[in-house]
Backbone as JSON, one array per atom type, in Angstrom:
{
  "sequence": "MDPLPTTERTVFGNTRGCFVYCYPSTGGVLIKEADLLDMLFLSLPRSHVSHRSSSAEEEDKFCNLLRRIGATWWPSKEDEIEVLVGMREATEEEEKVVVFGWPTDGVGVWVLRYKSDREMPRDFGRISLAMNMEEKIQMMKEYGATFMEDVTQVKELYDTSG",
  "N": [[0.85, -1.18, 0.0], [0.58, 2.18, -0.88], [1.98, 4.96, 0.87], [-0.22, 7.08, 2.73], [-1.26, 10.5, 2.07], [0.46, 13.15, 3.78], [0.0, 15.81, 4.0], [-2.46, 16.82, 4.37], [-4.72, 18.66, 6.32], [-7.43, 18.78, 6.84], [-10.07, 16.55, 6.01], [-12.97, 16.05, 4.35], [-15.84, 14.02, 4.77], [-18.24, 12.02, 2.85], [-20.71, 11.66, 4.04], [-20.38, 12.0, 6.75], [-19.01, 14.38, 9.06], [-15.95, 15.93, 9.34], [-12.58, 14.94, 9.14], [-9.76, 15.65, 11.04], [-6.31, 16.22, 10.88], [-3.04, 16.1, 12.31], [0.46, 16.51, 12.51], [2.77, 15.78, 14.63], [6.06, 16.95, 15.57], [7.43, 15.03, 16.88], [6.73, 12.69, 15.73], [4.41, 10.34, 14.16], [0.8, 10.69, 13.95], [-1.92, 12.79, 14.77], [-5.36, 12.24, 15.05], [-8.69, 13.27, 14.57], [-12.16, 13.0, 14.48], [-14.03, 15.57, 13.68], [-16.51, 17.76, 15.07], [-18.84, 20.51, 14.74], [-18.28, 22.33, 16.9], [-15.66, 21.58, 17.46], [-14.34, 22.33, 15.08], [-14.69, 25.1, 15.19], [-13.31, 25.65, 17.58], [-10.74, 25.0, 16.77], [-10.33, 26.9, 14.86], [-10.71, 26.32, 12.13], [-11.57, 26.26, 8.63], [-14.91, 25.52, 7.62], [-15.89, 24.89, 5.17], [-14.09, 24.32, 3.2], [-11.12, 22.49, 2.29], [-8.18, 22.35, 4.29], [-4.6, 22.6, 4.75], [-1.66, 21.12, 6.28], [0.77, 22.88, 8.29], [3.85, 24.16, 7.04], [5.76, 24.75, 8.81], [7.4, 23.32, 11.5], [7.17, 24.15, 14.14], [4.75, 25.64, 14.15], [3.04, 23.56, 13.42], [3.29, 21.83, 15.63], [2.14, 23.49, 17.58], [-0.5, 23.54, 16.63], [-1.06, 20.82, 16.93], [-1.08, 20.62, 19.71], [-3.43, 22.04, 20.23], [-5.25, 20.34, 18.94], [-5.01, 18.07, 20.51], [-6.3, 19.02, 22.71], [-8.95, 18.71, 22.13], [-9.38, 16.06, 22.18], [-8.07, 14.35, 20.31], [-6.75, 11.36, 18.81], [-3.64, 9.7, 19.05], [-1.74, 8.15, 16.54], [0.61, 5.81, 15.15], [0.78, 6.08, 12.39], [-1.26, 7.12, 9.56], [-1.92, 4.86, 8.17], [-1.85, 2.91, 10.16], [-4.17, 3.47, 11.62], [-6.11, 2.83, 9.69], [-5.6, 0.09, 9.36], [-6.55, -0.87, 11.81], [-9.25, -0.1, 11.62], [-10.15, -1.7, 9.48], [-9.78, -4.18, 10.5], [-7.31, -5.49, 10.37], [-5.5, -5.48, 12.4], [-5.5, -5.43, 16.01], [-6.61, -2.69, 18.0], [-4.56, -0.7, 20.14], [-4.68, -0.15, 23.71], [-4.49, 2.63, 24.17], [-5.15, 3.63, 21.62], [-7.78, 2.84, 21.41], [-9.08, 4.23, 23.41], [-11.38, 6.8, 24.35], [-11.54, 10.19, 24.75], [-13.09, 13.05, 25.98], [-13.24, 16.53, 25.99], [-14.23, 19.49, 27.71], [-14.14, 22.9, 27.59], [-14.31, 25.47, 29.8], [-15.74, 28.73, 29.39], [-14.74, 30.74, 30.98], [-12.12, 30.24, 31.13], [-10.91, 28.74, 33.08], [-9.69, 25.69, 34.13], [-10.78, 22.36, 33.03], [-13.3, 20.19, 31.75], [-13.61, 16.67, 31.83], [-14.23, 13.64, 30.18], [-13.85, 10.17, 30.11], [-13.56, 7.17, 28.29], [-13.02, 3.68, 27.95], [-13.32, 2.62, 25.43], [-15.18, 3.23, 22.35], [-17.33, 1.55, 22.6], [-18.08, 1.65, 25.23], [-19.39, 4.01, 25.53], [-22.35, 5.92, 26.23], [-25.54, 5.11, 24.72], [-26.89, 7.32, 23.63], [-24.96, 9.21, 23.21], [-24.16, 10.66, 21.0], [-25.56, 13.02, 20.92], [-24.02, 15.01, 22.04], [-22.45, 15.97, 20.0], [-24.11, 17.71, 18.79], [-24.23, 19.99, 20.26], [-24.53, 23.49, 20.65], [-22.81, 25.33, 21.68], [-19.95, 25.71, 23.89], [-20.74, 25.75, 26.59], [-23.19, 24.38, 26.55], [-22.29, 21.88, 25.69], [-20.64, 21.17, 27.87], [-22.58, 21.0, 29.88], [-24.02, 18.73, 29.02], [-21.94, 16.88, 29.18], [-21.55, 16.8, 31.94], [-23.89, 15.5, 32.68], [-23.23, 12.95, 31.93], [-21.37, 12.3, 33.79], [-18.9, 13.7, 33.85], [-15.65, 14.8, 34.9], [-14.31, 17.54, 36.68], [-11.33, 19.25, 36.17], [-9.34, 21.4, 37.69], [-6.67, 22.09, 37.46], [-5.13, 21.96, 34.56], [-2.72, 20.86, 33.86], [-2.6, 18.46, 35.06], [-3.88, 16.67, 33.49], [-3.16, 14.05, 31.7], [-3.5, 13.28, 29.01], [-3.44, 15.61, 27.54], [-0.85, 16.29, 27.16], [0.68, 14.18, 26.31], [2.76, 13.14, 23.77], [3.36, 10.95, 22.38], [1.38, 9.15, 22.25]],
  "CA": [[0.0, 0.0, 0.0], [1.32, 3.45, -0.91], [1.69, 5.77, 2.06], [-1.26, 8.1, 2.58], [-0.69, 11.85, 2.11], [0.64, 13.75, 5.1], [-0.12, 17.26, 3.88], [-3.85, 17.18, 4.63], [-5.14, 19.05, 7.66], [-8.83, 18.38, 6.95], [-10.65, 15.72, 4.94], [-14.42, 15.97, 4.54], [-16.45, 12.78, 4.33], [-19.42, 12.25, 2.03], [-21.9, 11.72, 4.87], [-20.02, 12.43, 8.09], [-18.31, 15.65, 9.1], [-14.61, 16.23, 8.88], [-11.46, 14.38, 9.88], [-8.68, 16.61, 11.18], [-5.03, 15.56, 11.08], [-1.9, 16.9, 12.71], [1.67, 15.7, 12.42], [3.74, 16.32, 15.6], [7.48, 16.8, 15.21], [7.92, 13.82, 17.54], [6.34, 11.55, 14.91], [3.04, 9.89, 14.2], [-0.26, 11.58, 13.48], [-3.1, 12.93, 15.63], [-6.56, 12.21, 14.21], [-9.94, 13.55, 15.27], [-13.37, 13.25, 13.7], [-14.43, 16.84, 14.28], [-17.85, 18.3, 14.92], [-18.84, 21.96, 14.54], [-17.56, 23.01, 17.98], [-14.23, 21.3, 17.27], [-13.84, 23.16, 13.98], [-14.63, 26.47, 15.7], [-12.22, 25.7, 18.56], [-9.48, 24.92, 16.03], [-10.33, 27.98, 13.86], [-10.57, 25.73, 10.8], [-12.7, 26.52, 7.74], [-15.87, 24.41, 7.58], [-16.41, 24.7, 3.82], [-13.05, 23.91, 2.26], [-9.99, 21.75, 2.83], [-6.97, 23.08, 4.66], [-3.41, 21.76, 4.76], [-0.77, 21.26, 7.43], [1.76, 23.94, 8.22], [5.2, 23.73, 6.66], [6.6, 25.05, 9.97], [7.26, 22.3, 12.56], [6.72, 24.84, 15.35], [3.31, 25.9, 13.98], [2.34, 22.27, 13.42], [3.24, 21.37, 17.02], [1.13, 24.3, 18.27], [-1.8, 23.04, 16.22], [-1.21, 19.5, 17.55], [-1.49, 20.83, 21.1], [-4.86, 22.38, 20.19], [-6.0, 19.14, 18.55], [-5.01, 17.23, 21.71], [-7.27, 19.62, 23.66], [-10.32, 18.29, 21.8], [-9.47, 14.62, 22.3], [-7.54, 13.61, 19.17], [-6.03, 10.11, 19.11], [-2.33, 9.58, 18.4], [-1.47, 6.91, 15.81], [1.95, 5.81, 14.54], [0.61, 6.56, 11.02], [-2.63, 7.0, 9.07], [-2.1, 3.46, 7.78], [-2.16, 2.14, 11.37], [-5.59, 3.65, 11.92], [-6.87, 2.06, 8.7], [-5.44, -1.33, 9.69], [-7.46, -1.16, 12.91], [-10.62, 0.05, 11.12], [-10.54, -2.83, 8.62], [-9.6, -5.43, 11.22], [-6.02, -6.14, 10.11], [-4.85, -5.61, 13.71], [-6.26, -4.93, 17.15], [-6.2, -1.38, 18.5], [-3.96, -0.68, 21.47], [-5.53, 0.48, 24.73], [-4.47, 4.07, 23.92], [-5.85, 3.91, 20.36], [-9.21, 2.6, 21.63], [-9.59, 5.16, 24.41], [-12.09, 8.0, 23.9], [-11.48, 11.26, 25.76], [-13.85, 14.22, 25.56], [-12.92, 17.68, 26.83], [-15.08, 20.68, 27.68], [-13.33, 24.04, 28.05], [-15.15, 26.57, 30.28], [-15.47, 30.02, 28.74], [-13.98, 31.62, 31.88], [-10.7, 29.91, 30.96], [-10.39, 28.02, 34.25], [-9.88, 24.25, 34.18], [-11.33, 21.6, 31.91], [-14.15, 19.04, 32.07], [-13.06, 15.51, 31.14], [-14.93, 12.34, 30.16], [-12.98, 9.12, 29.56], [-14.14, 5.85, 28.06], [-11.99, 2.74, 27.47], [-13.54, 2.5, 23.98], [-16.48, 3.78, 21.96], [-18.36, 0.6, 23.03], [-18.48, 2.02, 26.59], [-20.11, 5.28, 25.51], [-23.81, 5.78, 26.28], [-26.2, 5.02, 23.4], [-27.32, 8.63, 23.11], [-23.82, 10.12, 23.35], [-24.06, 11.48, 19.79], [-26.18, 14.34, 21.11], [-22.98, 16.0, 22.37], [-21.96, 16.57, 18.75], [-25.09, 18.7, 18.36], [-24.17, 21.15, 21.14], [-24.36, 24.73, 19.91], [-21.7, 26.08, 22.27], [-19.21, 24.93, 24.87], [-21.53, 25.62, 27.82], [-24.15, 23.31, 26.3], [-21.51, 20.63, 25.66], [-20.23, 20.86, 29.24], [-23.77, 20.56, 30.62], [-24.28, 17.34, 28.64], [-20.85, 16.08, 29.73], [-21.84, 16.62, 33.37], [-24.94, 14.47, 32.77], [-22.57, 11.66, 31.74], [-20.42, 12.08, 34.87], [-17.6, 14.32, 33.6], [-14.85, 15.25, 36.04], [-13.69, 18.85, 36.48], [-9.93, 19.34, 36.55], [-8.97, 22.81, 37.74], [-5.29, 22.18, 36.99], [-5.08, 21.2, 33.3], [-1.44, 20.15, 33.74], [-2.8, 17.13, 35.64], [-4.59, 15.85, 32.5], [-2.03, 13.51, 30.94], [-3.79, 13.22, 27.57], [-3.18, 16.89, 26.89], [0.58, 16.53, 26.99], [1.32, 13.01, 25.72], [3.0, 13.33, 22.35], [3.68, 9.67, 21.75], [0.26, 8.23, 22.35]],
  "C": [[0.9, 1.24, 0.0], [1.0, 4.23, 0.35], [0.63, 6.82, 1.75], [-0.63, 9.48, 2.68], [-0.58, 12.38, 3.54], [0.63, 15.28, 5.03], [-1.52, 17.74, 4.23], [-4.04, 17.57, 6.1], [-6.58, 18.57, 7.86], [-9.22, 17.55, 5.74], [-12.13, 15.57, 5.25], [-14.94, 14.66, 4.01], [-17.68, 13.08, 3.48], [-20.7, 12.25, 2.86], [-21.6, 12.2, 6.28], [-19.16, 13.67, 7.98], [-16.93, 15.71, 8.5], [-13.59, 15.52, 9.77], [-10.35, 15.41, 9.87], [-7.42, 15.85, 11.55], [-3.98, 16.56, 11.51], [-0.7, 15.98, 12.85], [2.73, 16.27, 13.37], [5.18, 16.05, 15.17], [8.09, 15.56, 15.85], [7.54, 12.55, 16.8], [4.88, 11.18, 15.08], [2.07, 10.93, 13.65], [-1.36, 11.6, 14.53], [-4.3, 13.01, 14.71], [-7.79, 12.44, 15.07], [-11.06, 13.71, 14.27], [-14.04, 14.45, 14.37], [-15.9, 17.16, 14.05], [-17.72, 19.83, 14.8], [-18.06, 22.69, 15.63], [-16.05, 22.78, 17.87], [-13.64, 22.2, 16.2], [-13.71, 24.62, 14.42], [-13.47, 26.63, 16.67], [-10.86, 25.75, 17.87], [-9.3, 26.06, 15.02], [-10.07, 27.45, 12.45], [-11.77, 26.07, 9.94], [-13.6, 25.28, 7.66], [-16.33, 24.11, 6.17], [-15.35, 24.32, 2.8], [-11.87, 23.29, 3.01], [-8.87, 22.69, 3.23], [-5.82, 22.09, 4.77], [-2.54, 22.06, 5.96], [0.21, 22.41, 7.2], [3.11, 23.37, 7.78], [6.19, 24.0, 7.79], [6.34, 24.0, 11.06], [6.73, 22.94, 13.84], [5.22, 25.13, 15.29], [2.5, 24.61, 14.04], [2.23, 21.73, 14.84], [2.23, 22.17, 17.83], [-0.28, 23.82, 17.93], [-2.07, 21.67, 16.86], [-1.64, 19.64, 19.01], [-2.96, 21.23, 21.18], [-5.7, 21.15, 19.89], [-6.09, 18.16, 19.73], [-6.09, 17.71, 22.67], [-8.72, 19.3, 23.31], [-10.41, 16.76, 21.7], [-8.99, 13.81, 21.11], [-6.79, 12.37, 19.65], [-4.72, 10.09, 18.35], [-2.21, 8.19, 17.78], [-0.05, 6.96, 15.28], [1.91, 6.34, 13.1], [-0.87, 6.47, 10.66], [-2.92, 5.54, 8.71], [-2.44, 2.59, 8.99], [-3.63, 2.26, 11.74], [-6.44, 2.83, 10.96], [-6.78, 0.57, 8.99], [-6.38, -1.74, 10.81], [-8.9, -1.12, 12.41], [-11.07, -1.14, 10.28], [-10.26, -4.19, 9.26], [-8.3, -6.17, 10.94], [-5.21, -6.31, 11.4], [-5.77, -5.05, 14.78], [-5.74, -3.55, 17.54], [-5.53, -1.55, 19.85], [-4.95, -0.03, 22.43], [-5.62, 2.0, 24.49], [-5.24, 4.45, 22.66], [-7.36, 3.74, 20.53], [-9.86, 3.65, 22.52], [-10.28, 6.36, 23.75], [-12.04, 9.0, 25.05], [-12.18, 12.48, 25.19], [-13.54, 15.35, 26.54], [-13.96, 18.78, 26.63], [-14.32, 21.82, 28.33], [-14.23, 25.19, 28.48], [-14.75, 27.91, 29.66], [-14.72, 30.98, 29.65], [-12.49, 31.29, 31.87], [-10.09, 29.14, 32.12], [-10.72, 26.54, 34.14], [-10.43, 23.65, 32.91], [-12.22, 20.48, 32.46], [-13.67, 17.87, 31.23], [-13.98, 14.31, 31.3], [-13.99, 11.34, 29.52], [-13.77, 7.83, 29.43], [-13.02, 4.95, 27.53], [-12.1, 2.53, 25.96], [-14.89, 3.09, 23.65], [-17.62, 2.82, 22.33], [-18.86, 0.91, 24.44], [-19.35, 3.27, 26.63], [-21.62, 5.03, 25.56], [-24.42, 5.8, 24.86], [-26.52, 6.36, 22.78], [-26.19, 9.66, 23.12], [-23.66, 11.05, 22.15], [-24.67, 12.86, 19.94], [-25.16, 15.41, 21.46], [-22.48, 16.69, 21.11], [-22.93, 17.63, 18.21], [-25.13, 19.94, 19.27], [-23.87, 22.4, 20.32], [-23.22, 25.6, 20.45], [-21.06, 25.24, 23.37], [-19.98, 24.75, 26.18], [-22.52, 24.47, 27.7], [-23.44, 21.95, 26.32], [-21.12, 20.22, 27.08], [-21.42, 20.38, 30.06], [-24.09, 19.1, 30.31], [-23.19, 16.42, 29.21], [-21.08, 15.8, 31.21], [-22.89, 15.53, 33.57], [-24.36, 13.07, 32.62], [-21.48, 11.41, 32.79], [-19.02, 12.64, 34.64], [-16.96, 14.78, 34.9], [-14.25, 16.61, 35.71], [-12.27, 18.81, 37.0], [-9.53, 20.82, 36.52], [-7.57, 23.03, 37.18], [-5.12, 21.32, 35.73], [-3.76, 20.47, 33.12], [-1.53, 18.75, 34.34], [-3.53, 16.18, 34.68], [-3.56, 15.32, 31.51], [-2.28, 13.48, 29.44], [-3.48, 14.51, 26.83], [-1.71, 17.09, 26.56], [1.33, 15.32, 26.45], [1.54, 13.27, 24.25], [3.26, 12.03, 21.63], [2.54, 8.68, 21.83], [0.32, 7.59, 23.66]]
}
């Protein structure tokens, strides 16, 4: 299989939203299926494709933002596809789902963690329909989200190797 392109920042699906990619200087790729709030948080255009930065420093800054919305680190795009088509099992880190809610007052973060998407409540998709971060956080609280006042204590926000 030829390697997949690594210049894409966003790829729009034909029925589902948008996949966002980031390529940290430490290697691998961060991938997130983004909803409207994610796109707004990342300041990405919602109507046309964007590409990665040619600056490693800018790309790492974007990767830190992408981590803040729960992106998953993969060794490569091909690794994610291998898991999706059943060629290999996902690792514990690749299966994990983490959802963040960022209060508008800038203090702390709300966090929801699931071992895999199979653990998520049946109606969890409603979070993707939140119109703003306050609405998203309210729904997260209904699912038992934890508030972390000190964001440096949230390991997923700073792991660069998955």
